[in-house]
C-alpha positions as semicolon CSV with decimal commas, in nm:
position;residue;x (nm);y (nm);z (nm)
1;M;0,018;0,014;0,006
2;Y;0,295;0,210;0,080
3;K;0,467;0,157;-0,247
4;Y;0,168;0,233;-0,424
5;K;0,121;0,566;-0,292
6;I;0,446;0,663;-0,359
7;K;0,415;0,527;-0,724
8;K;0,099;0,736;-0,745
9;S;0,259;1,045;-0,580
10;I;0,539;1,010;-0,843
11;E;0,316;0,993;-1,118
12;G;0,103;1,298;-1,002
13;S;0,401;1,534;-0,972
14;F;0,542;1,398;-1,327
15;L;0,191;1,487;-1,465
16;A;0,168;1,832;-1,241
17;I;0,513;1,920;-1,379
18;G;0,463;1,867;-1,706
19;F;0,148;2,026;-1,736
20;V;0,280;2,387;-1,587
21;L;0,585;2,376;-1,822
22;L;0,343;2,343;-2,117
23;Y;0,026;2,530;-1,992
24;G;0,282;2,796;-1,810
25;S;0,472;2,875;-2,102
26;G;0,148;2,949;-2,341
27;F;0,125;3,290;-2,156
28;V;0,450;3,337;-2,299
29;F;0,419;3,179;-2,665
30;T;0,052;3,377;-2,690
31;Q;0,248;3,728;-2,647
32;F;0,485;3,606;-2,914
33;G;0,226;3,491;-3,177
34;L;0,051;3,803;-3,133
35;E;0,308;3,994;-3,219
36;N;0,228;3,865;-3,574
37;A;-0,139;3,819;-3,596
38;S;-0,468;3,947;-3,460
39;P;-0,581;3,801;-3,140
40;M;-0,928;3,598;-3,254
41;A;-0,788;3,501;-3,588
42;F;-0,457;3,349;-3,424
43;L;-0,702;3,144;-3,171
44;A;-0,941;3,038;-3,416
45;L;-0,674;2,896;-3,647
46;R;-0,509;2,743;-3,331
47;F;-0,814;2,528;-3,230
48;F;-0,906;2,437;-3,591
49;I;-0,522;2,297;-3,626
50;A;-0,564;2,097;-3,295
51;F;-0,930;1,971;-3,390
52;I;-0,787;1,841;-3,701
53;I;-0,480;1,650;-3,510
54;L;-0,718;1,522;-3,225
55;L;-0,956;1,414;-3,481
56;T;-0,691;1,177;-3,686
57;I;-0,574;1,039;-3,360
58;A;-0,923;0,942;-3,241
59;Y;-1,008;0,824;-3,579
60;Y;-0,668;0,599;-3,593
61;L;-0,715;0,469;-3,240
62;K;-1,096;0,364;-3,280
63;S;-1,125;0,620;-2,971
64;S;-1,489;0,602;-2,823
65;W;-1,742;0,898;-2,905
66;P;-2,027;1,025;-2,652
67;K;-2,355;0,792;-2,694
68;T;-2,602;1,049;-2,630
69;I;-2,676;1,385;-2,686
70;K;-2,693;1,504;-2,365
71;E;-2,300;1,372;-2,293
72;F;-2,206;1,571;-2,614
73;L;-2,324;1,882;-2,483
74;H;-2,156;1,839;-2,152
75;I;-1,850;1,798;-2,330
76;C;-1,886;2,096;-2,551
77;I;-2,020;2,310;-2,239
78;A;-1,676;2,200;-2,021
79;G;-1,433;2,263;-2,367
80;S;-1,619;2,653;-2,422
81;L;-1,531;2,733;-2,037
82;T;-1,222;2,529;-2,011
83;V;-1,063;2,597;-2,357
84;G;-1,281;2,903;-2,531
85;T;-1,331;3,097;-2,292
86;F;-1,003;3,101;-2,106
87;S;-0,835;3,130;-2,396
88;I;-1,046;3,472;-2,566
89;G;-0,998;3,630;-2,242
90;V;-0,650;3,555;-2,207
91;F;-0,566;3,682;-2,603
92;L;-0,767;3,954;-2,551
93;S;-0,657;4,072;-2,226
94;I;-0,228;4,046;-2,403
95;S;-0,378;4,211;-2,698
96;Y;-0,484;4,511;-2,465
97;G;-0,118;4,516;-2,323
98;V;-0,120;4,305;-2,043
99;S;0,209;4,086;-2,027
100;A;0,215;3,732;-2,000
101;S;0,318;3,741;-1,592
102;L;0,077;3,987;-1,492
103;N;-0,212;3,722;-1,698
104;A;-0,076;3,430;-1,526
105;L;-0,096;3,573;-1,164
106;V;-0,494;3,679;-1,257
107;I;-0,526;3,309;-1,357
108;A;-0,334;3,213;-1,031
109;L;-0,657;3,278;-0,798
110;Q;-0,768;3,012;-0,938
111;P;-0,758;2,758;-0,654
112;I;-0,933;2,964;-0,440
113;V;-1,214;3,036;-0,688
114;V;-1,233;2,643;-0,764
115;T;-1,205;2,537;-0,430
116;Y;-1,468;2,742;-0,261
117;F;-1,686;2,607;-0,573
118;A;-1,575;2,266;-0,491
119;M;-1,696;2,250;-0,155
120;K;-2,012;2,408;-0,223
121;F;-2,127;2,182;-0,545
122;L;-1,900;1,870;-0,546
123;G;-1,872;1,790;-0,161
124;E;-1,520;1,790;-0,145
125;N;-1,353;1,835;0,185
126;V;-1,118;2,074;0,230
127;S;-0,863;2,054;0,523
128;K;-0,639;2,342;0,712
129;Y;-0,334;2,257;0,518
130;V;-0,551;2,347;0,160
131;V;-0,659;2,673;0,354
132;I;-0,327;2,786;0,433
133;G;-0,142;2,688;0,143
134;L;-0,406;2,864;-0,054
135;I;-0,318;3,171;0,112
136;T;0,077;3,081;0,102
137;G;0,080;3,023;-0,221
138;F;-0,102;3,341;-0,325
139;T;0,132;3,582;-0,138
140;G;0,424;3,376;-0,317
141;V;0,248;3,475;-0,667
142;C;0,219;3,811;-0,554
143;L;0,603;3,825;-0,492
144;V;0,686;3,667;-0,829
145;I;0,508;3,946;-1,036
146;I;0,461;4,246;-0,795
147;S;0,796;4,380;-0,938
148;S;0,699;4,395;-1,265
149;M;0,364;4,528;-1,257
150;S;0,225;4,839;-1,414
151;F;-0,142;4,982;-1,457
152;S;-0,270;5,189;-1,729
153;M;-0,637;5,255;-1,834
154;T;-0,546;4,980;-2,135
155;E;-0,436;4,723;-1,888
156;I;-0,703;4,757;-1,663
157;F;-0,957;4,701;-1,960
158;G;-0,726;4,412;-2,069
159;I;-0,721;4,298;-1,694
160;L;-1,099;4,267;-1,732
161;F;-1,053;3,965;-1,946
162;S;-0,815;3,830;-1,767
163;F;-1,059;3,785;-1,510
164;V;-1,322;3,643;-1,763
165;A;-1,044;3,371;-1,867
166;L;-1,000;3,318;-1,442
167;F;-1,357;3,211;-1,445
168;G;-1,411;3,047;-1,749
169;L;-1,144;2,830;-1,674
170;S;-1,242;2,776;-1,267
171;F;-1,594;2,673;-1,384
172;G;-1,489;2,447;-1,686
173;N;-1,242;2,254;-1,441
174;L;-1,554;2,237;-1,195
175;Y;-1,810;2,133;-1,488
176;Q;-1,548;1,893;-1,658
177;K;-1,531;1,718;-1,303
178;K;-1,877;1,667;-1,246
179;Y;-1,982;1,554;-1,635
180;C;-1,684;1,478;-1,829
181;V;-1,446;1,265;-1,601
182;N;-1,504;0,985;-1,828
183;M;-1,447;1,198;-2,162
184;N;-1,213;1,014;-2,427
185;L;-0,927;1,265;-2,407
186;F;-0,859;1,198;-2,829
187;S;-1,242;1,233;-2,914
188;G;-1,338;1,447;-2,649
189;G;-1,051;1,695;-2,726
190;A;-1,185;1,647;-3,042
191;I;-1,524;1,826;-2,953
192;Q;-1,415;2,058;-2,710
193;T;-1,121;2,242;-2,964
194;L;-1,445;2,215;-3,220
195;S;-1,683;2,383;-3,011
196;S;-1,422;2,635;-2,906
197;T;-1,357;2,732;-3,284
198;I;-1,696;2,771;-3,323
199;L;-1,758;3,004;-3,034
200;V;-1,410;3,217;-3,172
201;I;-1,597;3,324;-3,493
202;P;-1,826;3,552;-3,394
203;F;-1,534;3,773;-3,234
204;L;-1,359;3,753;-3,591
205;F;-1,647;4,041;-3,696
206;F;-1,500;4,280;-3,446
207;E;-1,132;4,265;-3,528
208;D;-0,939;4,372;-3,835
209;I;-0,800;4,025;-3,934
210;H;-0,410;3,970;-4,013
211;M;-0,160;3,689;-4,013
212;N;0,243;3,743;-4,068
213;F;0,343;3,400;-4,132
214;N;0,710;3,435;-4,044
215;S;0,874;3,166;-3,847
216;D;0,793;3,328;-3,499
217;F;0,441;3,313;-3,574
218;I;0,474;2,906;-3,707
219;I;0,649;2,844;-3,377
220;A;0,420;3,017;-3,167
221;L;0,123;2,848;-3,340
222;S;0,288;2,502;-3,333
223;Y;0,364;2,525;-2,995
224;M;-0,022;2,671;-2,916
225;S;-0,195;2,451;-3,099
226;V;0,001;2,092;-3,022
227;G;0,193;2,172;-2,696
228;V;-0,100;2,324;-2,518
229;S;-0,456;2,274;-2,680
230;I;-0,360;1,918;-2,736
231;G;-0,014;1,817;-2,473
232;A;-0,129;2,052;-2,169
233;L;-0,514;2,024;-2,186
234;S;-0,479;1,638;-2,183
235;L;-0,293;1,638;-1,869
236;L;-0,493;1,870;-1,681
237;Y;-0,805;1,642;-1,778
238;I;-0,597;1,328;-1,607
239;M;-0,524;1,513;-1,330
240;I;-0,893;1,601;-1,263
241;E;-0,963;1,243;-1,335
242;K;-0,748;1,108;-1,083
243;G;-0,742;1,376;-0,819
244;A;-1,005;1,587;-0,609
245;V;-1,049;1,898;-0,845
246;S;-0,961;2,161;-0,534
247;K;-0,594;2,003;-0,512
248;V;-0,526;1,956;-0,899
249;S;-0,631;2,340;-0,887
250;S;-0,326;2,412;-0,657
251;I;-0,057;2,357;-0,927
252;F;-0,219;2,676;-1,123
253;Y;-0,010;2,898;-0,856
254;L;0,315;2,774;-1,034
255;M;0,165;2,938;-1,363
256;P;0,325;3,274;-1,289
257;V;0,655;3,105;-1,190
258;S;0,685;2,915;-1,527
259;A;0,552;3,231;-1,730
260;V;0,875;3,417;-1,578
261;F;1,101;3,123;-1,637
262;I;1,035;3,132;-1,984
263;S;1,050;3,498;-2,038
264;W;1,357;3,480;-1,877
265;L;1,485;3,167;-2,104
266;L;1,332;3,336;-2,450
267;F;1,372;3,699;-2,383
268;D;1,671;3,750;-2,142
269;K;1,431;3,898;-1,884
270;N;1,599;3,951;-1,518
271;V;1,485;3,698;-1,254
272;D;1,544;3,924;-0,895
273;I;1,553;3,823;-0,543
274;M;1,193;3,885;-0,518
275;V;1,109;3,599;-0,787
276;I;1,341;3,346;-0,605
277;A;1,173;3,436;-0,250
278;G;0,810;3,380;-0,435
279;V;0,927;3,053;-0,604
280;V;1,018;2,902;-0,220
281;I;0,666;3,024;-0,104
282;I;0,486;2,875;-0,389
283;F;0,645;2,543;-0,353
284;I;0,583;2,549;0,046
285;S;0,220;2,604;-0,027
286;I;0,174;2,327;-0,298
287;L;0,353;2,070;-0,014
288;L;0,085;2,207;0,205
289;I;-0,241;2,179;-0,028
290;M;-0,085;1,833;-0,131
291;K;-0,032;1,692;0,233
292;I;-0,211;1,318;0,274
293;D;-0,344;1,312;0,631
294;K;-0,229;1,001;0,804
295;K;-0,531;0,849;0,924
């Protein structure tokens, strides 16, 4: 039994690390891609590419598909929230000048939102370690980002879209846990990316559509289509299926850390002592939240 818990813990750690690296870096690659394309055009193309890839994989693997219209609609709704609404919010926010790091900070509020509603609607028990960990983690997140925060009216408007993304992701995770826990990753992923593509289409009528197909844009588009829309979201759904959604959401505290690290790696941004202190506090909070009761 003890060896099984260790194995499960190691497996969960690898899933979490992979998800954080893929999803957190997505904020940076979004900013990278939007230098060469209008936000909704980039997003629609990204979703459609992911849909084609997932549909092809589902076909060749003979993946199971929803057996009822109700099951199909549940998957569409979860995808429209977790994938569509979240991404629309982040893309619009970044297009209004909100940095990848500041976006990651807002999304790092997700554990608090999810934990509250998980208690209300999913009946999950939340221990004192989770409560302390959530508060500690948010403190660490603030330290990671606060040194680079600057506000203008445009940024404030952009931050409103960041909160749209936050609530889309939070409610999408809860909906996924309640109604789509047995969803096939490939067929379900195809349905969700298609529904998200459809969700984006109306926004195309309100922007000046443009794309510059240079190497930077192709790299960003490929990473967001495959690495984030397929890789990161698949890992997220696996973790939601295996664990309590309130605990899974706690790893979102690592998003700003990942975003800052990738920004440093790709754009040579300095990492100061506040960032290092924040990272240490965040890891302590994760240990508190994931603590297994000795009962």
